[in-house]
N, C-alpha and C positions, 0 to 999 in steps of 0.2 A: 282467670282463664281468658276472659274477653280482652283485658288489658294486654296479656301476653300475646294474643293473636294480633291485636292492633299494632303492638310494638314490632312484631315480626313482619307485619305487612308494610309498615312505614320503612323499616330497615331494608326490606327487599326493594322497595321503590327507590330509596336513596342509593343503594348499591347499583341498581340498574342504571340510574341516572349518571352515576359516577363512571360506570363502564362505558356508557354511551358518549360521555364527554371526553373520556380518554381516547376512545376510538376516533372521535371526530377530530381531536387534536392531532392524533397520529396521521389520519388521512390528510389533514390540512398540511402537515409538514411534508408528507410524501408528495402531495400535489404541488407544493411550492418547489420542491426539489426537481420535479419533472417539468414544470412549466416556467420556472424562473430561470435566471441566467446560470450557466454552468461554467465554472472556472477549474481547469485541471492544472494542478501544481506538481512540482516534484522533480525527480531525477530521471535517469535513463530508463528505469523500469516503468515509468509513466510516459515518457516521451516515445518509447517504442523501439529503442535501440535493439537490434537483432531481429526485428520483424520485417525490415525492408520497406519499400514504398515510402521513402522519406519525402516530406514536403520541401521543395527547393527553397521556399521562403524561410524555412527554419534554420538554414545554415548548419553550423556545427552542433546545434541543439538536437538534430536528428529526430524531429517529430514525425511520426509515421501515421499514415492513414489506416494502418492495421493495429495501432495501439488501442488499448481499452478505452481511453477517454474519447477518442475519435469515433470508435464503434458505438459507444453509449450515446453520444450526441446524435449520430446518424439514425439510431433507432428510436430516440425519444424526442427529438426536435425541441430542445430547450430554446427559450426566447433569444438567448445569445450564448455563444460558445467561445470561450477564450482558452486556447491551448497554450499554456505557459511553461509546461514541464520542459526540462532541458538536460541533455546528457552531461554527466559530470557534476551536477548541482549538489551543493551542500546547503546546510541550513542558512548560512549567511547569504548565499546566492538567491535563495527563495525570498528572503527579506529585502534584498537589494533590487531584485530584478523581476519578480514574478507576481507581486501583489497589487500592481497598479490598477487592474480592472475589477477588483473586489468592490462591492458596494452594498447598499441596503437592499437592492433588488436581486442580489445573488441568491439563488435558491439552493445550489449544490456546489460543494467544493470537494475535490478528491486530491489526495496527496500521498506520495511515497517519498520519504526523505529520512536520512540518518545513516544509510549504508556507506556513503562516501565519507561522511564525518568520522565514522568508526574505522576507516581505513580498508574498505572492501578490496580495492585494487591491489594494495600492498600485501594484504593477507594472501590473496590468491597467487600473486607473483612469488611470494616467499614459499608457499606450499608447493607450487609447481616446480620451482628451481632448486629448493634446498631440502634438507633432511627432515625426517619426522620431528625431531626435537626442535629444530628451528621453526617449523610450522606451528607446533604446539605453543612455543614461546610467543610467536607473533600473535596468535589467537588470544593468548592470555593477556597480552598488552591491549588488544582491541576490547576485550571484555572489561578490563579495568577502565578504559575510556568510556564505555557504555554506562558503567556505574557512576563514574565521577563527574563527567563533563557533558555527555549527550543529553541527559534530562533537562538541564538548564537551557541548552540550545533549542531543544524541542519546545520548551515552555515559551520561549520568545516568539517562535514561529506561530505556535497555536494561539497564543494570546493576541497576536497581531491580526491573525485571520479573524478571530472572534470580534475584535474591535472594528475591523473594516467591513465585515459581512455578518452583522449580528443575527440576521434571520436565516442564515445558510445552514443547511444540514451538511456537516463535515464528515467525510469518510477517510480515515487513515488506512492505507493499504500497506500490508507487511511484505515480507520477502519469502520466497519458497526455500525449502531445503534443496540443496543441489544434487545430492546423490541418493540412489537406491542402494541400500546396504544389504549385506548378506548374499551377494551375487558376484560371480567372476567378472572382473572389469579391468580393462587395460588402463594404464595411466597412474593415477595417484594410489598410494597404499591405502589399505583399509583403515589404518590409523588416522591418516590425513582426512579421508572422506568422512569418517565418523566425527572427527573434531570440527570440520567445517560445518557439517549439519548441526552440531551442538552450538556453534557460534551463531548460526541463523536463528535457532530457537531462542538463544539468549537475547539477541537483538530484538526479535519479535515480541518477547515478553516485556521488554522495556518500552517498546512503541505502544503496545496495548495498554500498559499502565498509564502512560502519559496521555494517551487518547481518552481513556476513561476519566482521568482526573479533570480533563477539560470539557467533559460532556460530549465528546465526539464518538462516532461509531468506528470500531476497529474491524477491518476486513482481513480475516486470516486466510491467505491463499495456500497455505500448506495442505489443506484438505483437498482442494481442487487439483493441485499438482501431484498428489500422491498417486504413484503408478506411472508418472510421467517425468521422473527425475532422470538425470544423467545415469547411465548404466541400466536403465529400465528396458531398453529395446524400443521404446516409443517416447523418447525424451521430448519435452516441450522447452528444454533449455539447451543452448549451445554449449558444447564442451570447449576446450581450448581450440581456437581457430587462428592458426598462424598466418592465414591470408588476410584476416581482418581481426586483429587482436581486440579491437573495441567491442566486437560482438560476443566475445567469449563470456560465458556464464551469464548470459542474458536470455530472456524468454524469446522463443520463436514466435512467428505469427500465430501458431496454434496455442502457444502459451498465453498470449495476450487474449485471444478470443475464448479459449477454453479454461484458462486458469484465472485470469484477472477479471475479465468482463462479468462472469456470473457472480463473483463476489461483490463487485460494485453494484450490480443490478439488485442483488438480494439485500444489500445494505440500504438501498434507497426505498 
């Protein structure tokens, strides 16, 4: 009985020590992310296309002061902030143009990438202008690309980030579903809207898996955008905008602050 009590006592001490150590390591990682350098990578969903207030110095990259990376940096004052995300970026563009400021002192990296590689713009153009069957066919092609080619491209980007910024906490942000289903909505057919949402889910699942395989944190924005999709009556996403095609199907300023920012903040 005494031995049993002693063993239980020692076990409880070791467990407590282990939990304390884990908590300290988590706190240390969180502190590094908050106080170290922050580098924001990715495509138009990270640069802030659709939210306005673009930095003139960013040129065609359309980096916005209302984009979630800029908002996070303003709220947390990292030691350095390098806003590298660029409209239209693909994985190859990230590798070629966005990783130069990563270093051993980088504490936090955020990235959204993969949508343009998978043919986001062409999918939406096809679905807007052509038939249901053409839309479904183009989405099937995009899904095949996500299965066969995108994982390898993401691996190159993620591995390079890890090599250049080994101490960084990396957060991979996904993409929202575009449409609220089951409601009357002008524009695309219910078939197209459902298929586009399914394609977003398919891409997000692939991004989440690759992020997990690299030890990165995946930020799922579908939860925060729920109730704010196109056709919801309070959308945080632009629908088709004929006056500024580039803003179509991108988050508004509210989508950046209410949809993306809380996910990044919670992941850090």
